[in-house]
N, C-alpha and C positions, 0 to 999 in steps of 0.2 A: 563656560555651555552648559545646563544641565544633559546627560545621555539619555538619549533615545527612549523612548518607552517600546518595550518590545513586541514582536507581532501576538497579540491576546487573541485568545479561544473566543472571543462574542460570539455568540448566536445572531443573526440579523436582531433590528430592534424590531419592536410589533407591529406587524403589516406587511414587512417586509417579507419577502416568496423565501424558505428553508427552501436550499437544493442538496441530496445526499447525492452517492451514486456508488455501485455497485462497480468492481475494477479486476475482472476476474481474468488471469496471466494463462494464454493457450501452453504454458510450457511444462504444465503438467496437471493432472488430475486432481480436484481443488479433494481437501480433508475437512474432519473435524472442527476443525479449527476456522481454516476459508467459512461455514456453516454460518459458527458464530461469531465472527464481525461481520459478513454478510443482514444475517438477520440484526445485528443493534446497530447496525448503518439504518437498515428499514424501518425497524422500528424507530429510530431517534425521532427519523425524517416526519416519519406519517404521523407523530408522537404531534411534532410541532404541525401540522397541517399541509407538511412542506411535498415537492418534486423527489424521486427517487430516480433518476438516468444511468443506465447501462452504457457499458462503455470496455469493449475484449484489447485488452493490452499483446501484441501481437507483431509487435516492431521486433524481435529474432528472430528472422526466419532462418535460422537451421534448428533453432530449438522450437519454436513453436505448430503445433500438428494443429489440422482440422478437426480428428477426431473432439481432442480436448476440447476445441471451440465449443463441435457440439455437445457434450457430457456435462460442458458448462450450464450451457444453457436448460438442460434436463435435470440439471443439482439446481438448479435457485428455481424452475418451475418447482419443480416434486417437493420443495419446501412451501410453494405457497408464497414465492415474490413475484413480483410483478417491479412494471416502472414505467416510466412515464416517455414519451416522444420516440423518437430516432435513434437506434444504438450508432453508438462511435466505434467506428472499428480501426483502430488507429493506423493499422498498415495502408490504407482506401485514402488519405491523404496526408504527405509529409510534406505538404509547402508551409505549413505553420510553423514546425519546427527548423526548417531550414533557414523561415525569415528568423526563429526566435536567435540561432548561431549568427546567422549573421550582422543583427542589432549587435548581440553581444564583441566579437570579431571588432563592432566598425567604433564600440566604444571601448576600446582599450580594455575592456574586463574580461574577455579570451583570448588562446592564442594555441597555435598549429605545436603540435605536440608527435613525433616520427616513434616513440619509445615503444619498445614490444611489454609483456610480460616479463619476457627473459632479463633484458637490460634494467629494469626498473628490478627485481629481485637479485639480481647483481652490485646491483649501485647500494644496498643495503648493507651496512655495516655490523648491526646486529641480526643473530637467529630468531626467530618468529616464529610462531604457531601454527600449522596448517590449514585452524582456521582464523586466523587473524588477519583484519583485514590490511594491505597492500599500500602504506602511504606511498604518493609518488613523492619525490624528492626536488620538483620543480627544475630537471634537466633543461627542460626543452624555452625555460621560460626567457622571453625580451632574444629567443638567437634569429629569427623570422618576420619576417613584417607580416606575411600570411599563408595560406596553405599550398597556395602552387611554387611560391619559394621553398618552403618545408622540402614538396616534393623533387624538386628541380633538383634541390642541393644533395638530398641521401638519395635518391631513386628508390625511397621507399611509402608508401603512402603511406598519406597523418590523417592522426585522430587532430578532434581542437578540446579542449581542457578549458574550464572556466578559472581563473584565477584566484583563488580563496586570500581575504584580506584575516590577516592575521589577527589572532587574541580570540578570545572567547565571545558568544554571542545567546543570547536567550530569547527563548518562546514560554508564548503561557497556553497548555493543553489547560483541554477541558475537563480531563479527569487528573492528570497529573498533576497540575498549577505547572509552577517554574521549572521547566526545565535549561540546564547548563550545559553548552559545551566548545568544545573548540575546535574542528573541521579543521585550519590549519595544521592541528596536531595529530588529526585520528585519520585522517584521511587525506590532507596537500588540496594541489587541484586536482580537482575531480573529473571526468570524459563527460563530455556532451554531447561531442560525436566518435565512434568508435573510427579504429584506423581501416574497419571492412566498410567501415560509413552505415553503419546500424546507432540508429540514436540513442541516446543512454538513456538508466528510466528515470534520474533525478530530472534530466530537462523534461520529458515525454510527460511526467505526473501532473509537472507544473504547465506549462500549455495547456495539456487536454485541461484540467481544474479550470483553470480563466476560461478556455472557447467550452468552455462548455457550461462558466455559472456556476461553477460548484462555489454553497458557501458553509460546507459543513463536511471534513475529512474525517471517519473511523476505521482504525485498522489497529492492530496489534503493537505491542509496545519495541517489538524489536525494529520498528521503524523511525522511533525518535530522533535520530540521531542523521537518517535521513531527510527529516523533517529540515533538521538545524540547516542541509544544504539547500533545501528545496527554498526557505525562508532568503538566504540571502540570493536565490535565486531569483522569486518575486521578487523583490528590491531592486534587483538590477534590474529586469525586463519593465519596473511598472507596476507590475501584475497587486491584485487587494492578495490579502493574507489569511484563507480561510480558518474556521474553525477548526482546530484540529482535536479529534477524541481519541487518544493511544490505549486499547484495552491490556489487559494482564493476557501470555501467551497461554494457551492449551496445552495441558502434557500429557500422554501418555500414562497406563499404568505404572511404570517404573520411574515418574517423576523428570524424561523424556522431552521436549519439547516437539511436540509434532512438527512436519517438514514433510515437503514432498524427497526430500534427496534421501532423506530417512526410512520413507517408505511409511508414511502415517495411513491410516487406514480412510480409503475413500470414500467418498461418497458414492461415488457407480459402482462401490464393491458390498456398500450396504443396502441400496436401490438392488440389485442384484438376487440378494442375500435375501428381500421380501420381506425388509426392516422396513415399517412403516414411518416414513416422515415428520409425522406427529409426534413419534416421539424424539426424535432429534432436539425437535424444537421446543418441546417440553422441556429436553436435559438443555440445552442454550439456554430459553427462559430462565429455569432455576440458577443456573451459576452466572447468569445474570441480576441476580435477584430479582427479580420480575415477580409478582404475582404468587409468589411459592403457599398462599391461599386456598389458590385456586387450581394449583397444581400438585398439591397432596393427595388426593386422591388416588393417585396410581397411573399407568401406563393404557388400563384395558378398556376405560372406556372416553380416550382421548375422542376429537372431534378431525377430520380432514386435515391435511400439515392449513392447506389455505385459511380454513376459517380459526383453527387453533393463531396462526400465524395475524391473524389479522385482529380477532379474541381481544389480543395481547398488548394491541398496538397502544390502548388507555391507560395501562398498566405500569410500561417503561417509563425510567426515570434515573437520568444517570447519576443522580445520589447515591441511589439502590444499589448501584453495579463494586461488588464486594472487590478490595484490592489482591488479594490474594490469588492463583495462579490456579484454574480447576482442572480439573484430570477429564480424563475421558475415561466411563465407565461402560466394558461393551454389556453388560447384563439389563444395561439402562434400556437396549435397545434389542433385548432379547424380547420373547413370547414369555408371557407372564404362566406359572406349571400351572396346572388343573385340579382338578379333584379328582 
């Protein structure tokens, strides 16, 4: 029997509606890497005549803050980005996530787990780097019939893990091409529901993309391994695969990848400093290979961010995106010298 074809990143057929999304998390402020990804997602969808939906990812109540959500709205509008239809705020309705967890438990594709992070660390036989992913060794596989039994047996709260099949899997990314990995070795059975009842990212993004009818996902290349896991969940839940496009990550002037954790330059910081948002749009466009012939004149005579963002839409093409990881240059956002 031939092996199944990997999930392909084909865009919708001619005449079908392409639907992209912007999905800022409210666990911190957005930085330049986010701006570039969101602009790419917006340009890609709009260039195809598609819609762009907005989702606020705010499930982690211990880390999400309302001021970060307010900043995200300001940042998107500051860059000239708009969206279609109502905003989906994850915390407003948890029922779709609960139904997905229940479905996977009933299918025998998920199980209760009472292991703490400390217990998982203690079960590892080899040392690991501080930033290495923590692979779950399968301690709770097959131990209990359901979550209630696990909690009754141990007196501890239980989470829920997805039972990851053995072997490598492959997806087809619209920019990267074929991407292959082995989640069973990289992460093991990953969480769907944490022990504190917070819905895990991998499940939330799959459920949300399905209920919003998302057909195209644009994000950073650091999430390629997550996409393999999401592909497994989509198959298990009988959900469609969107087209995936993973962008090269943005580095700072020293070549370090931008991240919230490492204090990357925040859009709010640039906004408060009086930086013209059109200069950020220009930087993102040039780093994506968009219309350098229209932007070579420098920053001085740029239109507003909303005008420039809209004007560059027809020049966006995935074939033009360079493979190299771009670097930020603060000088690109400063006022030009005057005579």
